C-alpha angles and dihedrals in degrees: 000000000000092000090055090046090050091053090052091051090051092050088051089060102258115150123244090248092055092048091049090053091053090049090051092050093051092046088052091053091057091045090054092047089053091051090054093047093245095116118041100175125085117280103273091216097049093099098036108110119225119246115263113256118198112224109249129209112259113231121226134178125253119228090260091051091048090055092046092051095047091050090053091048091052088061093050121116088233114094092203109043097081093053094043090054091049091052090054093047092047098047109020089242122160113250091247091053093050097045091052094055120135125199095249089062090064111076145125093015096306144082118236108211114206133175090036127172094265094038095245122120120229136183123218124188117236136189121273091243093055091045091052092051092051095047095052093048115109115241122240120244089265092054096254123126095222139041126218106292106155091111089054089051093052092048092050091047091055089057091060130075090246116118119189136185115263113281097021101095107115092007089067087076091063091045090049093053092049094044095050090043090060096039089054092055102268122161117255093221091051089050090052090056093046094051093042095232112169091206127045087218090076093051093047088074086082098043094093090066092065114107089230097044111135090343086145089073088070096039103041105032114123094252097051093087097040129087108219118213 
């Protein structure tokens, strides 16, 4: 039944990743029912293989594109969107993490991110200038520093020459931080801690951008020490 349902979802245009997530949710439902003794049979989805998902290239902004985007955000009607974007670009934070910031999370030259996607808190150092801007900002009635400004970000992005793959609008800021971190010589393990990835496998998507990535292929291949005639 699920296989037929999955085929229908695919015909409706859902991506393989989205379908795999739905499969994971449903499998989790049966696991939970078994834990509570409400389902005594095997999990019916335990042997259903996930759909293959081809790894896609993660887009990131060049320095020129970063400047173009920030200029567009400065001209936005939103008073928050420019600063939220700078927080993401400075820390690799997800948009949702940045927009939920409260003043007490900004201290001692860092931002303490709480309530993250994986449930683990992390602290990321920031510049003195960015810290000062965040500390002088007035809090909203709900205690947050920023209001909802994703729509303003998307509108500003459309006014630029930047074109991104579907689904990478605000998330491109996180990819941009990680990509430039590695291109500038950053350490992959440090990047894992900054991004809050539970598995290094996730962070390794950015490893190829390091200047030293796989340099050994040039240095240690069997022909490197031979003079070919």
